[in-house]
C-alpha positions as a LaTeX table, in Angstrom:
\begin{tabular}{lrrr}
\hline
Residue & $x$ (\AA) & $y$ (\AA) & $z$ (\AA) \\
\hline
Met1 & 69.15 & 27.17 & $-9.62$ \\
Ser2 & 67.64 & 27.90 & $-13.45$ \\
Ala3 & 68.84 & 30.49 & $-16.55$ \\
Glu4 & 65.93 & 32.61 & $-14.70$ \\
Asp5 & 68.21 & 32.93 & $-11.99$ \\
Leu6 & 71.02 & 34.28 & $-13.72$ \\
Ala7 & 67.90 & 37.13 & $-15.69$ \\
Pro8 & 70.44 & 40.67 & $-14.69$ \\
Phe9 & 73.25 & 38.43 & $-16.01$ \\
Gly10 & 71.97 & 38.61 & $-19.88$ \\
Arg11 & 72.61 & 35.77 & $-22.72$ \\
Ala12 & 75.49 & 37.61 & $-24.26$ \\
Glu13 & 77.30 & 37.62 & $-20.77$ \\
Arg14 & 76.82 & 34.08 & $-20.12$ \\
Ala15 & 78.05 & 33.19 & $-23.28$ \\
Ser16 & 81.27 & 35.21 & $-22.23$ \\
Leu17 & 81.62 & 33.15 & $-19.16$ \\
Ala18 & 81.12 & 30.16 & $-21.06$ \\
Gly19 & 84.59 & 27.60 & $-20.97$ \\
Arg20 & 86.76 & 30.08 & $-18.10$ \\
Thr21 & 87.55 & 28.80 & $-15.03$ \\
Ile22 & 86.75 & 30.45 & $-12.11$ \\
Leu23 & 88.94 & 29.13 & $-8.48$ \\
Gln24 & 87.41 & 30.01 & $-5.34$ \\
Ile25 & 89.37 & 29.81 & $-2.31$ \\
Ile26 & 87.76 & 29.08 & 1.35 \\
Pro27 & 89.27 & 27.49 & 4.59 \\
Arg28 & 86.18 & 24.68 & 4.43 \\
Leu29 & 83.01 & 23.96 & 3.32 \\
Asp30 & 81.11 & 24.20 & 7.06 \\
Ala31 & 77.82 & 25.71 & 7.50 \\
Gly32 & 78.34 & 29.80 & 7.10 \\
Gly33 & 77.97 & 32.85 & 5.05 \\
Ala34 & 81.33 & 33.00 & 3.49 \\
Glu35 & 80.60 & 29.03 & 2.49 \\
Arg36 & 77.16 & 29.29 & 1.65 \\
Thr37 & 77.68 & 32.41 & $-0.73$ \\
Thr38 & 80.52 & 30.11 & $-2.63$ \\
Ile39 & 78.23 & 27.46 & $-2.87$ \\
Asp40 & 75.63 & 29.80 & $-4.36$ \\
Val41 & 77.98 & 31.56 & $-6.62$ \\
Ala42 & 79.73 & 27.70 & $-8.03$ \\
Ala43 & 76.14 & 27.12 & $-9.09$ \\
Ala44 & 75.67 & 30.17 & $-11.23$ \\
Leu45 & 79.23 & 29.52 & $-12.74$ \\
Ala46 & 78.08 & 26.28 & $-14.00$ \\
Leu47 & 74.89 & 27.57 & $-15.25$ \\
Ala48 & 76.61 & 30.18 & $-17.07$ \\
Gly49 & 79.02 & 27.40 & $-18.55$ \\
Ala50 & 82.30 & 28.13 & $-16.49$ \\
Arg51 & 84.35 & 25.78 & $-14.76$ \\
Ala52 & 83.90 & 26.69 & $-10.59$ \\
Leu53 & 86.58 & 25.30 & $-8.75$ \\
Val54 & 86.62 & 25.63 & $-5.16$ \\
Ala55 & 90.20 & 24.96 & $-3.61$ \\
Ser56 & 89.10 & 23.74 & 0.27 \\
Glu57 & 89.58 & 21.27 & 2.95 \\
Gly58 & 86.31 & 20.42 & 2.51 \\
Gly59 & 83.19 & 20.07 & 4.68 \\
Arg60 & 79.75 & 19.01 & 5.16 \\
Leu61 & 78.86 & 21.51 & 1.90 \\
Ala62 & 81.45 & 19.20 & $-0.28$ \\
Ser63 & 77.89 & 16.97 & $-1.64$ \\
Glu64 & 76.50 & 19.92 & $-1.91$ \\
Leu65 & 79.26 & 21.79 & $-4.29$ \\
Gln66 & 79.06 & 18.97 & $-6.29$ \\
Ala67 & 75.48 & 18.81 & $-6.71$ \\
Val68 & 75.27 & 21.96 & $-8.27$ \\
Gly69 & 78.03 & 22.07 & $-10.93$ \\
Gly70 & 81.13 & 23.05 & $-8.84$ \\
Val71 & 84.49 & 20.65 & $-8.18$ \\
Leu72 & 86.26 & 20.60 & $-4.95$ \\
Thr73 & 89.87 & 21.40 & $-5.56$ \\
Pro74 & 91.48 & 19.50 & $-2.43$ \\
Phe75 & 93.75 & 22.15 & $-0.64$ \\
Pro76 & 95.23 & 22.81 & 2.59 \\
Ala77 & 93.65 & 26.45 & 2.57 \\
Ala78 & 92.67 & 27.11 & 6.68 \\
Thr79 & 96.57 & 26.73 & 7.64 \\
Lys80 & 97.37 & 29.83 & 9.21 \\
Asn81 & 101.39 & 28.55 & 9.59 \\
Pro82 & 103.47 & 31.00 & 8.05 \\
Leu83 & 105.66 & 28.22 & 6.33 \\
Ala84 & 102.88 & 25.94 & 5.08 \\
Met85 & 101.29 & 29.19 & 4.16 \\
Ala86 & 104.50 & 30.07 & 1.71 \\
Leu87 & 104.68 & 26.47 & 0.47 \\
Asn88 & 100.86 & 27.15 & $-0.62$ \\
Val89 & 101.48 & 29.91 & $-2.71$ \\
Arg90 & 103.49 & 27.60 & $-5.01$ \\
Arg91 & 101.08 & 24.85 & $-4.65$ \\
Leu92 & 98.19 & 27.40 & $-5.88$ \\
Ala93 & 100.06 & 28.82 & $-8.59$ \\
Arg94 & 101.05 & 25.34 & $-9.86$ \\
Leu95 & 97.14 & 24.65 & $-9.78$ \\
Ile96 & 96.09 & 28.04 & $-11.19$ \\
Val97 & 99.04 & 26.97 & $-14.31$ \\
Glu98 & 97.76 & 23.46 & $-14.61$ \\
Glu99 & 93.80 & 23.66 & $-14.54$ \\
Arg100 & 94.05 & 27.25 & $-16.40$ \\
Val101 & 92.09 & 29.05 & $-14.34$ \\
Asp102 & 91.41 & 32.55 & $-15.31$ \\
Leu103 & 90.47 & 34.31 & $-12.04$ \\
Val104 & 90.99 & 33.35 & $-8.18$ \\
His105 & 88.43 & 34.43 & $-5.90$ \\
Ala106 & 89.55 & 34.35 & $-1.95$ \\
Arg107 & 86.68 & 34.47 & 0.66 \\
Ser108 & 88.98 & 34.63 & 3.82 \\
Arg109 & 92.46 & 35.88 & 5.19 \\
Ala110 & 94.37 & 33.32 & 5.29 \\
Pro111 & 93.79 & 31.80 & 2.05 \\
Ala112 & 94.08 & 34.94 & 0.57 \\
Trp113 & 97.55 & 35.58 & 1.31 \\
Val114 & 97.71 & 32.58 & $-0.40$ \\
Ala115 & 95.64 & 33.47 & $-3.23$ \\
Leu116 & 97.33 & 37.02 & $-3.50$ \\
Gly117 & 100.91 & 35.36 & $-3.72$ \\
Ala118 & 100.20 & 33.06 & $-6.44$ \\
Cys119 & 97.86 & 35.34 & $-8.57$ \\
Arg120 & 101.34 & 37.90 & $-8.48$ \\
Ala121 & 103.33 & 34.73 & $-9.48$ \\
Thr122 & 100.63 & 33.89 & $-12.35$ \\
Gly123 & 99.25 & 37.38 & $-13.38$ \\
Arg124 & 95.73 & 36.40 & $-12.87$ \\
Pro125 & 93.05 & 38.85 & $-11.58$ \\
Phe126 & 92.56 & 38.69 & $-7.55$ \\
Phe127 & 89.34 & 39.17 & $-6.03$ \\
Thr128 & 88.34 & 39.59 & $-2.29$ \\
Thr129 & 85.11 & 39.24 & $-0.57$ \\
Tyr130 & 84.91 & 40.70 & 3.12 \\
His131 & 82.48 & 38.23 & 4.54 \\
Gly132 & 83.00 & 40.25 & 7.94 \\
Ala133 & 84.21 & 43.69 & 9.25 \\
Tyr134 & 87.16 & 42.29 & 11.19 \\
Ser135 & 88.26 & 44.06 & 13.64 \\
Gly136 & 91.81 & 44.73 & 14.90 \\
Arg137 & 93.35 & 47.07 & 16.90 \\
Ser138 & 97.32 & 46.23 & 16.92 \\
Ala139 & 98.96 & 46.84 & 13.95 \\
Leu140 & 100.23 & 43.30 & 13.43 \\
Lys141 & 96.24 & 42.36 & 13.05 \\
Leu142 & 95.80 & 45.22 & 10.82 \\
Arg143 & 98.35 & 44.06 & 8.37 \\
Tyr144 & 96.84 & 41.02 & 8.75 \\
Asn145 & 93.69 & 41.75 & 7.83 \\
Ser146 & 94.66 & 43.87 & 5.05 \\
Val147 & 95.17 & 41.44 & 2.30 \\
Met148 & 91.64 & 41.87 & 1.52 \\
Ala149 & 91.72 & 44.96 & 0.71 \\
Leu150 & 94.11 & 44.38 & $-1.92$ \\
Gly151 & 91.89 & 42.32 & $-4.33$ \\
Asp152 & 91.95 & 44.25 & $-7.90$ \\
Val153 & 88.19 & 43.85 & $-7.01$ \\
Val154 & 87.36 & 44.16 & $-3.30$ \\
Ile155 & 83.50 & 43.00 & $-2.44$ \\
Ala156 & 82.24 & 44.08 & 0.56 \\
Asn157 & 79.01 & 42.47 & 1.77 \\
Ser158 & 77.19 & 45.57 & 3.00 \\
Gln159 & 77.44 & 49.40 & 2.81 \\
Phe160 & 78.45 & 48.97 & 6.50 \\
Thr161 & 81.40 & 46.86 & 5.66 \\
Ala162 & 81.87 & 48.96 & 2.74 \\
Asp163 & 82.20 & 52.01 & 4.92 \\
Glu164 & 84.81 & 49.77 & 7.49 \\
Ile165 & 87.01 & 48.97 & 4.91 \\
Ala166 & 87.51 & 52.36 & 3.53 \\
Arg167 & 87.93 & 53.77 & 6.85 \\
Leu168 & 90.70 & 51.30 & 7.88 \\
Tyr169 & 92.11 & 50.92 & 3.94 \\
Pro170 & 91.51 & 54.08 & 2.17 \\
Ile171 & 93.70 & 52.19 & $-0.65$ \\
Ala172 & 90.79 & 50.23 & $-1.62$ \\
Arg173 & 88.38 & 52.61 & $-2.13$ \\
Gly174 & 88.59 & 52.90 & $-6.10$ \\
Arg175 & 88.11 & 48.95 & $-6.11$ \\
Leu176 & 85.59 & 48.13 & $-3.68$ \\
Arg177 & 81.96 & 47.12 & $-4.83$ \\
Val178 & 78.85 & 46.10 & $-2.60$ \\
Ile179 & 77.02 & 43.26 & $-3.32$ \\
Pro180 & 75.11 & 42.05 & $-0.39$ \\
Arg181 & 74.32 & 38.47 & 0.34 \\
Gly182 & 71.53 & 36.86 & $-1.54$ \\
Ala183 & 68.46 & 34.93 & 0.01 \\
Asp184 & 67.61 & 31.71 & $-2.08$ \\
Leu185 & 63.72 & 33.27 & $-2.37$ \\
Arg186 & 62.61 & 29.50 & $-3.61$ \\
Arg187 & 63.87 & 28.35 & $-0.88$ \\
Phe188 & 62.86 & 30.78 & 2.09 \\
Ala189 & 59.41 & 31.35 & 0.80 \\
Pro190 & 56.59 & 30.20 & 3.22 \\
Gly191 & 55.02 & 28.02 & 0.56 \\
Ala192 & 57.97 & 25.77 & 0.22 \\
Val193 & 57.72 & 24.38 & 3.67 \\
Glu194 & 55.52 & 21.52 & 4.47 \\
Arg195 & 53.81 & 21.33 & 7.68 \\
Ala196 & 55.35 & 18.09 & 8.63 \\
Arg197 & 58.63 & 19.31 & 8.47 \\
Val198 & 57.18 & 22.46 & 10.54 \\
Ala199 & 55.82 & 20.16 & 13.28 \\
Gly200 & 58.69 & 17.70 & 13.12 \\
Leu201 & 60.85 & 20.62 & 14.56 \\
Arg202 & 58.77 & 21.55 & 17.21 \\
Glu203 & 58.50 & 18.30 & 18.22 \\
Ala204 & 62.61 & 18.16 & 18.25 \\
Trp205 & 62.76 & 21.09 & 20.11 \\
Gly206 & 60.30 & 19.91 & 22.99 \\
Val207 & 57.74 & 22.76 & 21.93 \\
Ala208 & 54.00 & 22.16 & 23.03 \\
Pro209 & 50.79 & 22.79 & 20.54 \\
His210 & 49.95 & 25.85 & 21.97 \\
Glu211 & 53.44 & 27.63 & 22.80 \\
Arg212 & 54.77 & 30.80 & 20.33 \\
Val213 & 58.49 & 30.46 & 19.88 \\
Val214 & 61.03 & 33.12 & 19.74 \\
Leu215 & 64.11 & 32.03 & 17.83 \\
Val216 & 67.68 & 32.80 & 18.24 \\
Ala217 & 69.89 & 30.91 & 15.16 \\
Ala218 & 72.97 & 31.88 & 15.65 \\
Arg219 & 76.41 & 29.71 & 16.55 \\
Leu220 & 77.08 & 30.17 & 20.47 \\
Ala221 & 79.45 & 32.88 & 20.98 \\
Ala222 & 79.31 & 35.62 & 23.64 \\
Trp223 & 78.62 & 38.53 & 20.88 \\
Lys224 & 75.60 & 36.80 & 19.29 \\
Gly225 & 73.67 & 37.86 & 22.13 \\
Gln226 & 72.18 & 34.70 & 23.85 \\
Lys227 & 72.63 & 35.93 & 27.06 \\
Val228 & 70.47 & 39.08 & 26.47 \\
Val229 & 67.68 & 36.99 & 25.52 \\
Ile230 & 68.08 & 35.11 & 28.42 \\
Glu231 & 67.76 & 38.12 & 30.31 \\
Ala232 & 65.16 & 39.46 & 28.47 \\
Ala233 & 62.99 & 36.23 & 28.56 \\
Arg234 & 63.46 & 36.63 & 32.90 \\
Leu235 & 61.92 & 40.27 & 32.33 \\
Leu236 & 59.27 & 39.14 & 30.08 \\
Lys237 & 58.64 & 35.76 & 32.82 \\
Ala238 & 58.13 & 38.64 & 35.38 \\
Arg239 & 56.03 & 40.99 & 33.68 \\
Gly240 & 53.62 & 37.55 & 33.15 \\
Leu241 & 54.14 & 36.50 & 29.86 \\
Glu242 & 53.15 & 32.88 & 29.56 \\
Glu243 & 53.16 & 29.88 & 26.92 \\
Val244 & 56.68 & 31.18 & 24.62 \\
Arg245 & 59.81 & 29.36 & 24.53 \\
Tyr246 & 62.88 & 30.91 & 23.96 \\
Val247 & 64.87 & 28.21 & 21.59 \\
Leu248 & 68.70 & 28.74 & 21.29 \\
Ala249 & 69.67 & 26.99 & 17.86 \\
Gly250 & 72.85 & 26.82 & 17.05 \\
Asp251 & 76.37 & 24.83 & 17.28 \\
Ala252 & 78.97 & 25.41 & 20.22 \\
Gln253 & 81.67 & 24.90 & 17.90 \\
Gly254 & 84.13 & 23.99 & 20.45 \\
Arg255 & 82.94 & 26.64 & 23.12 \\
Glu256 & 81.75 & 24.50 & 25.47 \\
Gly257 & 82.54 & 26.72 & 28.21 \\
Tyr258 & 80.08 & 29.07 & 26.94 \\
Ala259 & 77.36 & 26.46 & 26.37 \\
Arg260 & 77.77 & 25.37 & 29.97 \\
Glu261 & 77.50 & 29.14 & 31.39 \\
Leu262 & 74.56 & 29.84 & 29.23 \\
Asp263 & 73.03 & 26.51 & 31.04 \\
Ala264 & 73.58 & 27.67 & 34.11 \\
Leu265 & 71.94 & 31.55 & 33.43 \\
Ile266 & 69.31 & 29.84 & 32.17 \\
Ala267 & 68.65 & 27.83 & 35.27 \\
Asp268 & 69.39 & 30.21 & 38.02 \\
Ala269 & 67.00 & 32.55 & 35.89 \\
Gly270 & 64.35 & 29.85 & 36.30 \\
Leu271 & 63.82 & 29.03 & 32.70 \\
Thr272 & 64.41 & 25.72 & 32.60 \\
Gly273 & 61.94 & 24.48 & 30.10 \\
Ile274 & 61.53 & 27.99 & 28.81 \\
Val275 & 64.83 & 28.91 & 27.26 \\
Ser276 & 66.30 & 25.69 & 25.09 \\
Arg277 & 69.12 & 24.97 & 23.40 \\
Val278 & 69.15 & 22.87 & 21.01 \\
Gly279 & 71.96 & 22.84 & 18.96 \\
His280 & 72.40 & 23.10 & 15.01 \\
Cys281 & 69.31 & 23.41 & 12.53 \\
Ala282 & 69.21 & 21.68 & 9.68 \\
Asp283 & 66.05 & 22.45 & 8.25 \\
Met284 & 66.27 & 26.57 & 8.49 \\
Pro285 & 63.14 & 27.71 & 6.42 \\
Ala286 & 60.99 & 25.29 & 8.51 \\
Ala287 & 62.92 & 26.91 & 11.43 \\
Leu288 & 61.51 & 30.23 & 10.26 \\
Val289 & 57.99 & 29.17 & 9.94 \\
Ala290 & 57.51 & 27.61 & 13.32 \\
Ala291 & 58.89 & 30.70 & 14.61 \\
Ser292 & 56.52 & 33.54 & 15.95 \\
Val293 & 59.65 & 36.31 & 16.45 \\
Val294 & 63.36 & 35.64 & 14.99 \\
Ala295 & 65.10 & 37.53 & 17.78 \\
Val296 & 69.26 & 38.63 & 15.97 \\
Pro297 & 70.25 & 39.89 & 19.63 \\
Ser298 & 74.05 & 40.23 & 18.76 \\
Thr299 & 76.41 & 42.34 & 20.58 \\
Ala300 & 78.83 & 43.70 & 17.98 \\
Pro301 & 77.80 & 44.88 & 14.63 \\
Glu302 & 76.92 & 42.53 & 12.19 \\
Ala303 & 78.58 & 43.24 & 9.08 \\
Phe304 & 75.24 & 41.97 & 7.12 \\
Gly305 & 73.22 & 40.09 & 9.00 \\
Arg306 & 71.91 & 36.66 & 6.90 \\
Ser307 & 69.82 & 35.13 & 9.74 \\
Ala308 & 67.49 & 38.45 & 9.88 \\
Val309 & 66.80 & 38.35 & 5.94 \\
Glu310 & 66.14 & 34.61 & 5.32 \\
Ala311 & 63.74 & 35.58 & 8.22 \\
Gln312 & 62.23 & 38.35 & 6.61 \\
Ala313 & 61.87 & 36.50 & 3.27 \\
Met314 & 59.80 & 33.61 & 5.25 \\
Gly315 & 57.74 & 36.68 & 6.18 \\
Ala316 & 59.06 & 35.85 & 9.90 \\
Ile317 & 59.05 & 39.11 & 12.30 \\
Val318 & 62.53 & 40.13 & 13.65 \\
Val319 & 63.96 & 41.96 & 15.92 \\
Val320 & 67.21 & 42.80 & 15.79 \\
Ser321 & 70.01 & 44.84 & 17.61 \\
Asp322 & 70.42 & 48.33 & 15.85 \\
Ser323 & 74.31 & 48.26 & 14.48 \\
Gly324 & 76.40 & 47.62 & 11.90 \\
Ala325 & 74.12 & 46.61 & 8.47 \\
Ala326 & 70.42 & 46.19 & 10.45 \\
Pro327 & 69.50 & 49.61 & 8.79 \\
Glu328 & 70.20 & 48.24 & 5.63 \\
Thr329 & 68.43 & 44.63 & 6.19 \\
Val330 & 65.57 & 45.91 & 8.65 \\
Leu331 & 63.35 & 48.68 & 8.19 \\
Ala332 & 62.27 & 50.26 & 11.44 \\
Pro333 & 61.09 & 53.82 & 12.83 \\
Pro334 & 63.08 & 56.85 & 13.37 \\
Gln335 & 64.66 & 56.73 & 9.62 \\
Thr336 & 61.40 & 54.27 & 8.04 \\
Pro337 & 57.66 & 55.56 & 8.49 \\
Glu338 & 55.73 & 53.08 & 11.08 \\
Cys339 & 53.84 & 52.04 & 8.31 \\
Ala340 & 56.91 & 50.89 & 6.22 \\
Arg341 & 58.55 & 48.89 & 8.91 \\
Thr342 & 59.67 & 45.30 & 8.10 \\
Gly343 & 60.98 & 44.77 & 11.99 \\
Trp344 & 62.26 & 45.96 & 15.08 \\
Arg345 & 65.84 & 47.77 & 16.05 \\
Val346 & 67.00 & 47.72 & 19.52 \\
Pro347 & 70.17 & 49.08 & 21.07 \\
Pro348 & 72.81 & 45.92 & 21.19 \\
Gly349 & 73.20 & 44.77 & 24.61 \\
Asp350 & 70.06 & 46.18 & 26.11 \\
Ala351 & 68.02 & 43.22 & 27.39 \\
Ala352 & 65.04 & 45.57 & 28.72 \\
Ala353 & 64.76 & 47.22 & 25.28 \\
Leu354 & 64.43 & 43.31 & 23.83 \\
Ala355 & 62.08 & 42.40 & 26.06 \\
Asp356 & 59.40 & 45.71 & 24.85 \\
Ala357 & 60.27 & 44.58 & 21.11 \\
Leu358 & 59.58 & 40.93 & 21.49 \\
Met359 & 56.31 & 41.91 & 23.70 \\
Ser360 & 55.26 & 44.24 & 20.45 \\
Ala361 & 56.21 & 41.84 & 18.01 \\
Leu362 & 53.98 & 38.99 & 19.81 \\
Ser363 & 51.28 & 41.35 & 20.60 \\
Leu364 & 50.63 & 41.64 & 16.68 \\
Gly365 & 47.29 & 41.22 & 15.32 \\
Ala366 & 46.36 & 39.10 & 12.35 \\
Thr367 & 46.03 & 41.86 & 10.11 \\
Ala368 & 48.93 & 43.67 & 11.24 \\
Arg369 & 51.09 & 40.87 & 11.03 \\
Glu370 & 50.43 & 39.70 & 7.85 \\
Ala371 & 50.89 & 43.45 & 6.80 \\
Leu372 & 54.59 & 43.36 & 8.12 \\
Ala373 & 55.21 & 40.09 & 6.83 \\
Gln374 & 54.50 & 41.15 & 3.41 \\
Arg375 & 56.71 & 44.06 & 3.35 \\
Ala376 & 59.56 & 42.11 & 4.96 \\
Arg377 & 59.11 & 39.81 & 1.99 \\
Ala378 & 58.93 & 42.71 & $-0.43$ \\
His379 & 62.05 & 44.22 & 0.69 \\
Val380 & 64.19 & 40.98 & 0.90 \\
Glu381 & 62.64 & 40.98 & $-2.82$ \\
Arg382 & 63.90 & 44.31 & $-4.08$ \\
His383 & 67.30 & 44.41 & $-2.59$ \\
Phe384 & 68.53 & 40.50 & $-1.48$ \\
Ser385 & 68.08 & 38.03 & $-3.96$ \\
Leu386 & 70.38 & 35.05 & $-4.78$ \\
Glu387 & 69.57 & 36.34 & $-8.39$ \\
Lys388 & 71.00 & 39.93 & $-7.52$ \\
Met389 & 73.66 & 38.51 & $-5.68$ \\
Thr390 & 75.25 & 35.95 & $-8.20$ \\
Gly391 & 74.35 & 38.23 & $-11.27$ \\
Asp392 & 76.39 & 41.16 & $-9.97$ \\
Thr393 & 79.72 & 38.63 & $-8.78$ \\
Leu394 & 79.16 & 37.35 & $-12.42$ \\
Ala395 & 79.45 & 40.75 & $-13.90$ \\
Ala396 & 82.37 & 41.88 & $-11.96$ \\
Tyr397 & 84.22 & 38.58 & $-12.91$ \\
Leu398 & 83.59 & 39.13 & $-16.54$ \\
Ala399 & 84.60 & 42.66 & $-16.28$ \\
Ala400 & 87.97 & 42.14 & $-14.47$ \\
Leu401 & 88.28 & 39.35 & $-17.65$ \\
Gly402 & 87.52 & 42.22 & $-20.26$ \\
Gly403 & 84.37 & 40.77 & $-21.12$ \\
\hline
\end{tabular}
């Protein structure tokens, strides 16, 4: 990230943040949209001359935080034990005072309760970000989730998320700001990926040179829709579609039973060697270049849909479930003219519709595919850049601090 990445956040604004200390709090710094956003905002803060502290238990992204100029403050932020959380309020309040923290930004519910108490005790501004829509039907769960609506500023990662917050917690409406997740358009650019990286991934996945790839990049969870893709693959095989590999890339994250269930479905459908689980993928730009189509078949609404945005930034063809924030991130008929399409949207859980869309996407000619890729990249550049997200976030910080 360079000074150009903060272009919407002008020189005077950067000077006003210089020397300020902003603390973000998140359970762990492992892979995920909230974690990645934490790193990106820390990098922007450091670039503006502010101190970017992150209270967390650490994780695989801790070294990257340090590399971008952020500072990890070890803190038991993942605990949900009520007694431990009460003790953490005092601990965090002490940290705020000792480190002269100007503002605290919570990115998850359990640490948000801790941060709320600490901010009230120290008089610091309290920000929250909804990285998900947080479902909850019982009164107890709604109460637990409500802390995210109690920020002095409540950031929603999409209009869909903002609408859900306003519906469940009307008191938050006047404090809501929509700041969509931003894609790093330098990292997620087709020209930034060397051929060797793509070839290495395809080889690691066991994909033959003549085979096209349908990629599903998501952690192994039932609502992420891997079962729908397996059924769509079975339908397409029955239609005679050949030389296509369906790659399920994602961590099991302890859901070993679900992973075994997927393996059994693949075998029972006669798709062994056609649908493959490949585990976590550390090089997503190369994975997106390797894919002919990227599927995001979630059966529950996505609060934002980072995978679809990053895929479009790479010029990849995307097929997503038509729910949640999908209409904001992927343009498709009937809301959008065919000539402005950036991907396909299908009803959640509808394997036949997913199969039809995958067939249409795989059948595109070279000219039509190139035109769609250009539209998709331009759509992301206009609405979902990292520059826009970090600039809007830092502007919100500055406004809360009276700058």
